[in-house]
C-alpha positions in Angstrom: -5.9 -51.1 -35.1 -2.7 -49.0 -34.5 -4.2 -45.8 -35.3 -6.9 -46.4 -32.3 -3.8 -47.1 -30.1 -2.3 -43.7 -31.1 -5.4 -41.7 -30.5 -6.0 -43.4 -27.4 -2.6 -42.4 -26.0 -2.8 -38.7 -27.2 -6.1 -38.2 -25.7 -4.5 -39.8 -22.2 -1.6 -37.3 -22.7 -3.8 -34.3 -23.9 -5.8 -35.3 -20.2 -3.1 -35.7 -18.3 -1.3 -32.3 -19.9 -4.8 -30.4 -18.9 -5.5 -32.2 -15.6 -1.7 -31.2 -14.5 -2.2 -27.9 -15.4 1.0 -27.1 -18.0 3.4 -29.6 -15.9 1.7 -29.0 -12.5 0.5 -32.3 -10.5 -2.9 -32.5 -9.0 -3.3 -33.3 -5.3 -5.6 -36.3 -4.4 -6.4 -34.4 -1.5 -7.6 -31.3 -3.1 -8.0 -31.5 -6.7 -10.4 -29.4 -9.4 -13.5 -31.6 -10.0 -15.7 -31.4 -13.4 -17.2 -28.1 -12.7 -13.9 -26.5 -12.3 -14.2 -26.2 -8.5 -12.3 -27.6 -5.8 -13.0 -31.4 -4.5 -11.8 -32.6 -1.7 -11.0 -36.1 -0.5 -12.4 -37.0 2.9 -11.3 -39.3 5.4 -14.1 -42.6 6.8 -14.8 -39.7 10.0 -15.5 -37.1 7.7 -11.9 -35.1 8.2 -10.5 -33.0 4.8 -8.8 -30.1 4.1 -10.3 -27.0 5.4 -11.5 -24.4 3.7 -8.7 -21.5 5.1 -9.5 -18.8 3.2 -11.7 -17.0 5.9 -8.0 -16.1 7.7 -7.6 -12.2 7.1 -9.2 -9.0 7.6 -12.7 -9.1 8.2 -12.4 -12.9 7.3 -10.8 -12.7 3.9 -11.2 -11.1 0.7 -11.6 -7.4 2.3 -9.6 -4.5 1.2 -7.2 -3.2 3.9 -9.4 0.2 4.3 -7.5 3.8 3.6 -8.5 5.6 6.4 -8.5 9.6 6.5 -5.2 11.6 7.9 -6.7 13.7 11.2 -3.2 14.6 13.1 0.4 15.0 11.6 3.9 14.7 13.3 6.8 15.9 11.9 10.4 16.1 13.5 11.3 18.9 15.6 14.9 19.9 16.4 15.8 19.0 19.8 13.4 16.7 20.6 15.4 13.5 21.8 12.3 11.4 22.5 9.2 11.1 20.7 7.7 9.0 22.4 5.0 11.3 24.3 4.4 13.1 21.2 3.5 10.4 18.7 1.4 9.1 21.6 -0.2 12.7 22.3 -1.3 12.4 18.9 -2.8 9.3 18.9 -4.6 10.1 22.0 -6.0 13.0 19.8 -7.3 11.4 17.6 -8.7 8.8 19.6 -11.0 11.2 21.3 -12.7 12.1 18.3 -16.0 10.5 17.3 -16.5 7.7 14.6 -17.2 8.2 11.0 -18.0 5.3 9.0 -15.9 3.1 11.8 -12.7 5.0 12.1 -11.8 8.0 13.9 -8.5 8.8 12.1 -4.9 8.1 11.1 -1.9 9.8 12.9 1.3 10.5 9.8 4.7 11.0 10.9 6.5 13.1 8.2 9.7 11.9 7.0 12.6 11.6 9.3 14.0 9.8 11.9 11.7 9.8 15.8 13.9 8.8 18.6 11.5 6.8 21.2 12.5 5.1 24.2 8.9 3.8 25.0 5.8 1.8 23.4 3.8 3.9 21.6 0.1 2.2 21.7 -3.4 2.3 19.8 -6.0 1.3 22.4 -9.0 3.0 20.6 -11.1 1.7 17.9 -10.7 2.9 14.2 -7.2 4.6 14.7 -4.2 4.1 12.2 -0.5 5.1 12.8 1.2 5.8 9.2 4.4 6.6 8.1 5.1 8.6 4.8 6.2 6.9 1.4 8.1 8.5 -1.3 8.7 7.0 -4.5 8.2 3.7 -2.9 10.6 3.8 -0.4 9.4 4.1 3.6 10.4 7.5 4.6 9.1 7.1 8.7 11.7 5.7 11.1 10.8 4.9 14.8 14.3 4.3 16.3 14.3 2.3 19.4 16.5 3.4 22.8 15.8 3.4 26.4 14.7 1.1 28.3 13.1 -2.7 27.6 9.6 -2.6 25.9 7.5 -3.0 22.6 7.6 -0.2 19.7 3.8 -0.5 18.8 0.8 -1.9 20.8 -2.0 -2.3 19.5 -4.7 -3.4 22.2 -8.1 -2.5 24.0 -6.5 -1.9 27.7 -10.5 -2.6 29.1 -11.2 -6.0 27.7 -8.7 -7.2 25.6 -9.9 -11.1 25.5 -13.6 -12.9 25.8 -14.7 -14.5 28.3 -16.5 -18.0 28.4 -18.9 -18.9 30.6 -18.5 -23.0 30.8 -21.4 -23.6 33.0 -23.9 -21.8 30.6 -22.7 -24.1 28.0 -24.9 -27.0 25.9 -23.7 -30.2 25.3 -22.2 -31.1 22.0 -24.0 -34.5 21.0 -22.2 -35.6 18.2 -20.4 -39.1 18.4 -17.5 -37.6 16.2 -17.3 -33.9 15.1 -14.4 -33.9 12.1 -12.0 -31.3 11.3 -13.2 -28.6 8.9 -16.5 -29.1 9.4 -19.4 -26.0 9.3 -21.7 -27.4 11.9 -22.1 -29.3 15.5 -25.4 -31.0 16.7 -26.0 -29.8 20.5 -28.6 -30.7 23.4 -30.9 -27.6 22.8 -30.0 -24.8 20.4 -32.7 -22.2 21.1 -30.2 -19.8 23.0 -28.0 -19.2 19.5 -28.7 -17.2 16.8 -27.1 -16.3 13.3 -24.2 -13.2 14.3 -23.7 -14.7 17.7 -20.3 -15.5 18.6 -19.7 -18.5 20.6 -16.9 -20.9 21.9 -16.5 -24.2 21.4 -15.0 -26.1 24.8 -12.7 -29.1 24.2 -12.1 -30.4 27.5 -8.0 -32.4 27.9 -9.2 -35.6 29.5 -6.7 -37.9 30.4 -7.8 -40.6 28.4 -6.7 -38.3 25.4 -3.5 -37.1 26.7 -2.7 -41.1 27.0 -4.0 -41.8 23.7 -1.7 -38.8 22.3 1.6 -40.4 23.9 1.8 -37.2 26.0 1.8 -38.9 29.5 5.5 -40.4 29.8 7.5 -37.3 29.2 10.3 -37.0 31.8 13.0 -34.7 31.2 16.1 -34.2 33.9 14.0 -36.5 36.4 11.3 -34.6 36.1 7.8 -35.1 34.6 6.9 -32.6 31.7 3.2 -31.7 31.5 2.2 -31.1 27.8 -1.9 -30.1 28.7 -3.0 -30.4 32.3 -6.2 -32.7 32.5 -9.0 -30.5 32.9 -8.0 -27.9 31.0 -10.1 -26.4 28.4 -9.0 -25.9 24.5 -11.1 -23.1 23.0 -12.2 -22.6 19.8 -14.0 -19.2 19.0 -16.7 -18.7 16.4 -19.4 -16.8 14.8 -23.2 -18.8 14.1 -24.5 -19.0 10.3 -27.8 -20.2 11.0 -29.3 -22.2 13.6 -31.6 -25.4 12.2 -33.1 -27.4 14.8 -30.9 -28.1 17.3 -27.6 -28.2 14.7 -25.6 -25.0 14.6 -24.0 -24.1 11.5 -20.8 -22.0 11.4 -19.8 -19.3 9.3 -16.0 -20.2 9.6 -15.0 -24.2 10.0 -13.8 -25.8 12.8 -10.1 -25.9 13.3 -9.9 -29.1 15.1 -11.8 -32.5 15.3 -14.1 -33.4 18.4 -13.9 -37.5 19.8 -16.1 -37.7 22.4 -14.2 -41.7 22.7 -12.0 -39.0 24.6 -14.1 -35.5 25.7 -17.0 -37.7 26.9 -19.8 -35.0 27.0 -17.7 -32.5 28.3 -17.5 -31.2 25.0 -19.9 -27.7 25.6 -21.2 -24.6 23.1 -21.5 -21.1 24.6 -21.7 -17.6 24.5 -18.5 -15.3 24.1 -18.4 -12.4 26.0 -16.1 -9.4 25.9 -14.4 -6.9 23.4 -11.4 -6.4 21.9 -9.7 -3.6 19.7 -11.1 -3.4 16.3 -10.1 -1.8 13.1 -7.0 0.0 14.2 -3.6 -0.3 11.8 -0.2 0.0 11.7 1.3 1.1 8.1 4.5 2.5 6.1 6.9 2.5 8.9 10.7 1.3 9.5 11.5 0.4 12.9 14.8 0.0 14.0 16.5 -1.7 17.3 20.1 -1.7 18.5 21.7 -5.4 17.8 20.4 -7.2 19.9 23.1 -10.0 19.5 22.0 -11.9 23.1 19.3 -14.6 24.0 15.8 -13.8 23.8 15.2 -14.0 27.5 17.2 -10.8 28.1 16.3 -8.9 24.9 15.3 -5.4 25.5 13.6 -4.3 22.2 10.3 -6.0 20.4 8.5 -4.9 17.3 4.8 -4.9 17.4 2.1 -6.4 19.3 -1.9 -6.8 18.2 -4.7 -8.0 20.4 -7.6 -7.2 18.3 -10.2 -7.8 15.8 -9.8 -6.9 12.3 -6.7 -5.4 12.7 -3.8 -5.1 10.1 -0.2 -3.9 9.9 1.6 -3.3 6.3 4.4 -2.4 4.6 6.7 -2.3 7.9 10.8 -2.7 8.3 11.9 -4.1 11.4 15.4 -4.1 11.8 17.2 -6.4 14.7 14.1 -6.3 16.6 14.0 -9.7 19.2 10.4 -11.6 18.9 9.3 -9.5 16.7 5.9 -9.5 15.6 3.1 -11.0 18.5 -0.8 -11.4 17.3 -3.6 -12.7 19.5 -7.0 -12.1 18.8 -9.2 -12.7 15.2 -9.1 -11.5 11.7 -6.0 -10.1 11.8 -4.1 -9.4 8.3 -0.1 -8.8 8.6 0.9 -7.8 5.0 4.3 -6.7 3.5 5.8 -7.1 7.1 9.8 -7.6 7.0 11.9 -8.6 9.6 16.0 -8.1 9.2 18.2 -9.8 12.1 22.0 -9.4 11.0 22.9 -9.5 14.7 23.4 -13.4 15.5 20.8 -14.6 18.2 22.4 -16.6 21.3 22.1 -19.5 22.5 20.0 -23.0 21.8 16.5 -21.8 23.0 15.1 -19.2 20.0 12.7 -16.6 19.5 9.8 -16.4 17.4 9.8 -13.7 15.1 6.5 -14.1 13.9 4.0 -15.6 16.6 0.5 -15.6 15.4 -1.1 -16.9 18.0 -4.6 -15.8 17.2 -7.7 -17.3 14.9 -8.0 -16.5 11.4 -4.9 -14.8 11.0 -3.2 -14.1 7.8 0.2 -13.2 6.8 0.6 -12.2 3.5 4.3 -11.5 1.7 5.6 -11.3 5.1 9.5 -11.8 5.4 11.8 -12.9 8.0 16.2 -12.8 7.2 18.2 -14.4 10.2 19.7 -17.7 11.7 19.0 -19.4 14.6 15.2 -18.3 15.0 11.9 -19.2 14.6 10.9 -18.0 11.9 7.1 -18.4 12.3 6.6 -20.2 15.8 2.7 -20.6 16.8 2.1 -21.1 20.4 0.0 -23.2 22.7 -3.5 -24.0 22.6 -4.1 -21.9 19.4 -7.2 -23.1 17.3 -6.3 -21.3 13.7 -6.9 -21.0 10.3 -3.6 -18.9 10.5 -2.1 -18.7 7.1 0.9 -17.4 5.7 0.6 -16.6 1.9 3.5 -16.3 -0.6 6.3 -15.3 2.5 10.3 -15.9 2.0 12.5 -16.6 5.0 16.2 -16.5 4.4 18.5 -18.4 7.2 18.7 -21.2 8.7 15.3 -21.1 11.1 12.1 -22.9 10.5 8.5 -22.6 11.1 6.3 -24.8 13.2 3.4 -24.8 15.5 5.7 -24.8 18.6 4.1 -26.3 21.6 1.1 -28.0 22.9 -1.6 -28.8 20.5 -2.1 -25.5 17.7 -4.1 -26.2 14.5 -5.4 -25.4 11.4 -2.3 -23.9 9.9 -1.3 -23.1 5.7 2.1 -22.2 4.4 0.6 -21.4 1.1 3.8 -20.8 -1.5 6.3 -20.2 1.5 10.3 -20.2 0.5 12.8 -21.7 3.2 15.9 -22.0 1.1 17.8 -23.0 3.3 15.5 -23.8 6.5 12.5 -26.3 7.7 8.6 -26.9 7.9 8.2 -28.8 10.8 4.7 -30.5 11.7 6.3 -32.3 14.6 6.1 -33.9 18.5 8.4 -31.7 20.0 8.6 -33.9 23.0 10.2 -33.1 26.0 12.0 -30.2 24.3 11.3 -26.4 26.2 8.9 -27.3 29.0 7.7 -30.4 27.5 5.8 -28.9 24.1 5.0 -32.4 22.8 2.6 -32.4 19.9 2.9 -28.9 18.6 1.1 -29.2 15.1 -2.1 -30.9 13.8 -4.4 -30.6 10.6 -1.6 -28.4 9.1 -0.8 -27.8 5.6 2.2 -26.8 3.5 0.8 -26.3 0.1 3.5 -25.8 -3.0 6.4 -24.8 -0.9 9.8 -24.4 -1.1 12.6 -25.3 1.7 15.7 -27.0 2.8 14.0 -29.7 5.3 10.7 -31.2 5.8 9.8 -32.9 8.7 6.0 -34.3 8.8 4.8 -36.1 11.8 1.0 -37.5 12.1 -0.4 -37.0 15.7 -2.9 -39.9 16.6 -6.0 -39.4 15.4 -5.1 -36.4 13.1 -3.4 -35.5 10.3 -0.7 -33.1 8.8 0.0 -33.0 4.7 2.7 -31.3 2.3 1.8 -31.0 -0.7 3.4 -30.2 -3.6 6.1 -29.6 -1.8 10.4 -29.4 -2.9 12.4 -30.7 0.6 14.4 -32.9 1.9 12.0 -35.6 4.0 13.0 -36.2 7.1 12.4 -38.8 9.7 12.5 -38.6 13.3 12.4 -39.9 16.6 10.7 -38.0 20.0 13.3 -35.3 20.8 15.5 -37.6 23.3 14.8 -41.1 22.2 18.6 -42.5 21.0 16.5 -45.5 19.8 13.2 -47.4 18.9 11.1 -46.5 16.1 10.8 -43.2 13.8 7.3 -41.4 14.3 5.1 -42.1 11.6 4.8 -39.6 8.7 2.0 -37.4 7.8 0.9 -36.9 4.3 3.0 -36.4 1.4 1.5 -36.0 -1.9 3.1 -34.9 -5.0 6.7 -34.3 -3.8 8.9 -31.8 -5.7 6.2 -31.0 -8.2 3.9 -28.7 -7.7 0.3 -28.9 -7.8 -2.5 -27.1 -9.3 -4.2 -24.9 -7.8 -0.9 -22.6 -7.8 -2.5 -21.3 -4.0 -5.0 -22.9 -2.2 -5.9 -19.7 -0.1 -6.6 -17.5 -3.4 -8.7 -20.6 -5.1 -10.8 -20.9 -2.0 -11.0 -17.3 -1.7 -12.2 -17.2 -5.1 -14.6 -19.8 -4.8 -16.2 -18.5 -1.5 -16.5 -14.8 -2.2 -15.5 -14.7 -6.2 -12.8 -12.7 -7.8 -13.3 -9.4 -6.6 -12.4 -10.8 -2.8 -9.0 -12.0 -4.5 -8.5 -8.7 -6.3 -9.1 -6.7 -3.2 -6.0 -8.4 -1.3 -4.1 -7.5 -4.3 -3.4 -10.2 -6.2 
């Protein structure tokens, strides 16, 4: 009898040891199944943690291209502003014909380049690159002059798709869950594989009231969270069509509950074009110190509005609201923001503003105080992934305002900062619920604040940090807001990286190797 008990205890111990991955726990929300692949806990309505692996250049798992140098710019004695010199080289490369999807790169030789204006890439297939010697970046853009952004990537003709609401077809599902790949419509005959479509979710009075966002007052003035009759737009690609079922290439980043959106949720074709296959690499950007409030700042680092664009191996010193992204399938890899001059005022700048869909921040970092390390803006439908990022200082990361959804913080470190999935209430101009369907996975932070918006979930899994309860801002009494989902607190879970594991399952080990892992 005793031997049988010992054998049972031994087998149980071995089972736990194997499942927990050498000391790691297993989340109940995402866990390895018997065949070694990930399984997902699904709610009664079908919501589940989404596959975030579609974030990044070319939809994830594709190596950033190595584009041939076509022009070289070198420092010249006596030149005090290189803006037009560098821009001329970019314009010349922009006029070249496309070869294998690219026109070419402009290389800045080692040295300093004072610039008093923005450098712009507005043609597809163009790259601005610095020189690296023994792993050290040697090309420095030193900002001066009037207010501007150091480098801007955008198509000057059409910067965003348009959406014809009148041409859309209605969704017939009573509920479309978060993370799903399919929806049903009244007539799918006009859609085919490869089409770029939009799903329009109307903001109704009934939904705003359900979210408790109709009762915000500040300084005697009513605050508007999301305007009734406005739209929340999700852009996706059609994978296939089966009858009146549209199967998407990328999962949906929000849920659609027809109790609140009625029959006004529609699907239609998106029209327009963005800048494509353009990048910035291997540069140092230096701004004068800006110990001021961000509302009067003069110098910003990088803006990308594009599709399948990237920035990698950049150091940005003292820029304000340093990196802003819009569009889709963007990778920021090893982009570092260093702020030594202390930002002034209670309203803070967001050093990374990844306001697009399928955006990947890989091994990026921020050093600074009194800032948002990452702040996602309004009406942004992810996925947005922060992978192996490090944020130093007392700042925070959050969906900053007005319903941004589906981001993943994967193995991020914030030793003196915090991760906030919160209701900002009357803060700002009525930012309200700024984060829904977000995941923090195996992160380490000083403070964790996780709240669940009505009808949705936010998850913190395998994360270390002090859990903090809060009321809605400015509320001095009453109940705390409901906590979001916490699982396996203070102990990492297996798999170590959710994004990389999802990527490998979807595209194989080569996809993981392609992005440097």
